[in-house]
C-alpha positions as CSV (number, residue, x, y, z in Angstrom):
1,M,-0.1,0.3,0.0
2,P,1.5,3.4,-1.0
3,G,2.5,5.7,1.8
4,P,0.7,9.4,2.3
5,S,0.6,11.9,-0.2
6,R,3.2,15.1,0.8
7,I,3.1,18.4,-0.3
8,C,6.1,19.6,-2.8
9,R,8.5,22.9,-2.2
10,C,6.6,24.1,-4.9
11,Q,3.2,23.6,-2.5
12,K,1.8,20.7,-5.0
13,I,0.3,17.9,-3.4
14,I,2.1,14.7,-5.0
15,A,0.5,11.5,-4.6
16,A,2.9,9.0,-2.8
17,G,6.2,7.8,-5.1
18,E,5.5,10.4,-7.4
19,R,7.2,13.0,-8.6
20,C,6.6,16.6,-8.5
21,P,7.1,18.4,-12.0
22,C,9.7,21.1,-10.5
23,Q,11.9,17.9,-9.4
24,I,11.9,16.8,-12.5
25,R,12.5,20.1,-14.4
26,D,15.3,20.6,-11.5
27,A,16.8,17.0,-12.6
28,R,16.8,17.6,-16.5
29,E,18.3,20.9,-15.4
30,R,20.7,20.1,-13.7
31,K,21.9,17.0,-16.0
32,A,22.2,19.3,-18.6
33,R,24.7,21.9,-16.9
34,H,26.3,18.5,-15.8
35,D,27.0,17.6,-20.2
36,A,27.6,21.2,-20.7
37,R,31.2,21.3,-18.8
38,R,31.9,17.4,-19.5
39,P,34.3,16.6,-22.4
40,S,32.6,14.9,-25.4
41,A,32.9,11.4,-26.5
42,R,36.0,11.6,-28.8
43,Q,37.7,14.0,-26.1
44,R,37.1,11.4,-23.8
45,G,39.3,8.6,-26.6
46,Y,35.8,6.8,-27.5
47,T,37.2,7.2,-31.3
48,A,36.0,5.6,-34.7
49,E,38.5,3.2,-34.3
50,W,36.9,2.4,-30.8
51,Q,33.0,1.9,-31.9
52,H,33.7,0.2,-34.4
53,A,35.6,-2.3,-32.1
54,A,33.4,-2.1,-29.6
55,R,30.2,-3.2,-32.0
56,A,33.0,-6.2,-33.3
57,F,33.3,-6.7,-29.8
58,L,29.8,-7.0,-29.1
59,A,29.2,-9.0,-31.9
60,E,30.8,-12.2,-31.1
61,P,28.2,-14.9,-29.4
62,Q,30.1,-14.8,-25.8
63,N,30.1,-11.2,-25.2
64,S,26.6,-11.2,-26.5
65,H,25.1,-10.7,-22.3
66,C,26.0,-8.3,-19.3
67,A,27.3,-10.5,-16.2
68,C,24.2,-9.5,-14.6
69,G,22.0,-11.5,-17.3
70,A,21.0,-8.5,-19.6
71,P,22.0,-7.8,-23.6
72,A,24.8,-6.4,-23.7
73,T,25.0,-2.7,-25.7
74,V,28.1,-1.4,-24.1
75,V,32.1,-2.3,-24.0
76,M,32.9,-1.9,-20.6
77,H,36.3,-1.5,-19.3
78,V,37.2,-4.0,-16.0
79,I,40.5,-1.0,-15.5
80,S,39.2,2.6,-16.3
81,I,40.7,4.5,-19.1
82,R,40.9,7.4,-16.3
83,K,43.4,5.0,-14.8
84,R,44.8,3.6,-17.4
85,P,44.2,6.1,-21.1
86,D,46.7,3.6,-22.3
87,L,44.3,-0.2,-22.0
88,R,41.6,1.7,-23.7
89,M,42.7,-0.7,-27.2
90,M,43.8,-3.9,-25.1
91,R,40.4,-6.3,-25.6
92,S,41.8,-7.8,-22.5
93,N,40.4,-4.9,-20.5
94,W,36.9,-5.3,-22.2
95,R,34.1,-6.4,-20.9
96,A,30.5,-6.6,-22.3
97,G,28.1,-4.6,-20.3
98,C,24.5,-3.3,-20.1
99,Q,23.7,0.5,-19.2
100,R,22.9,0.6,-16.1
101,C,25.9,-1.9,-15.2
102,N,27.8,0.9,-16.9
103,A,26.5,3.3,-14.2
104,L,26.7,1.8,-11.7
105,D,30.4,0.8,-12.1
106,A,31.1,4.9,-13.5
107,A,28.9,6.3,-10.2
108,K,31.2,3.6,-8.0
109,E,34.5,5.2,-9.8
110,R,33.6,8.8,-8.7
111,Q,33.1,7.8,-5.5
112,Q,36.2,6.5,-5.2
């Protein structure tokens, strides 16, 4: 059974488990500010060469699923390329992953 409704800081009554439109807007703006400061994918090392190699890696049958069981959509680095940029193109440092696991790994890395 859902909890009681609450009052948002904008004074709207919000049902339990829901987000107020002002909170959604604020989150979208915060993410846009972050993305504006973030280097481009190419600046972070994800070149055309990387994209081609990553697609080939994910096309291999043994790399079709993430460790969590979800379909693999991204190539993750075992050792972060922030720590070891020289291992960026080393297939031995790659593993198949899903967007969720990749985001969780990135968040853990930022906390360290």
